[in-house]
N, C-alpha and C positions, 0 to 999 in steps of 0.2 A: 492478269490473271491476280501479278501485283501487286494493284488497288486493294485489291480485295483480303490481300495478304497480312499487306498493312492496315485495313481496317481491322483489320479483326485482332492485330495487336494490338489495338488503340486500345479495343474496345476492352480486350480483354487487360490492358493496364491502365485502365476508369478498375475498372469490376473489380483489381485486384489494393487499386488502393480506398474506392470507398468502403470495401468491409474491413483491408486493418481499420479504417476509423473507425471503424460503427462499432466495436465493442468490444472498452475497454479494461484492464483484468485490474483483481483488488490490488490497492500496496498497502504493506504499510507504513503512514511517518513515523521514526522514533524522533521526538522532536527533545534536543537534549537542551545544554549548555559548558560548555567550558567550570573543572571546578563539582560538580554533581554527581555525590556524592550515589547516588538511585542511580542514577545514569548508571557509573560505574556498576554498580555489584548489577544491572542489570547484563553488564557486557560479559563481566566472568560470572556471571552461572546460568544466559544462553544465548548470548554472540556468537557464538561459534558455534549449539547448534542449529540456533534460528533456519536460516537455511536450507540446511535437509530436517525437516521438519514438512509433514504435510502441509499444516499452515504455514510453515516461511515456504516455498513450493508458490502456496496461493495463493498470498500476497507477500511475495516477498518485498521483506525491510528498505528502507530509505531513511537515512539520518540527514536531518535536518537544525540548524540553530536555531534557538529559540527571535533570536534578534530578525534573522531572517523570514521570523513567519511573520515579519510585523508590515512589506515588502509584498509588491503589485506579483515580483516578477514568479511568485511560490509558486507557481503552475495550477493550480491545488486553490477553489476556493473550500474559505472553515466555515462550522455556522459556529466559532466564536471562535476571541484573541485564546491561546495558548496564555494561559498564565501561572503554570506549575511542570516541573520538569520531574523522569521525564512521563512528557504525556504520548500514548500511540496511535495516533491518528488513520482512523480506516480508512479508503479512500476508495471510489470508483468513477465513472466515468466524469474524473473532472471532483470532483465532487465526496467533501465531506460526508461520510454513511455511518461513522462510529465513535467513538473515541477514548481509550482508557488514562485514565489522570492517575499518575506518583509507577509504582511501580510494589506490589502486594506481595510483593513476595516469587516464586519461581507456582511454585504449586494454585496456590490463587490465581496471579499470568494467563498460567495454561485453561485457567475454569471461564476469565474471563474473557479470554480472548478466543477462545472458542462457539462462548456463549452471544457474541458479537458476529466474529461469519456466517455465525447457520443462521444469523439472525434477517442482517441486516445483507448475508450476500447467496448468490445459487451456492456454496459452498454444505458439502457431503462428509463428515469427520467418518477415516474407515474404516471399517471396524477390524477389529484382534486378531 
C-alpha cells in the first residue's frame, strides 16, 4: 500500500510539473532607460492603472532596462534588438510575439495594445 501511494504521489508531482511548464502566460515587457521622458509620461498616465485593467491582468507588466536587452540572461527571445524607449514587447512562451515602439499617448496605446493582444494571443476583450 505504501509503495502504491508513493507511486501515485510521484506521478502527481510529475503531472503538475509538466502542466506548469506546458503553457506560459503572456507578459508585457516595458523596455525603458533612465531619463526617458516618454517612459516617465507612460508611468504618470498608465503605470498605476495598468495592473488593474483586463489587459494588465492578462499580460502583467515587467520593467527591463534597455541595456539588459542585449544580455543572454533576458529570459525571453527578441525578434530584433530594441532601439527606442519605451518599447513594449509582448512575450509568450519565452518569445516575442509583438511590440509597440514608443508611447503614442494613452488613447493610442490602449488601441495598439488591444490589437496586439487580440491578434497574437488568446486574449478576448471583455464587453462592457
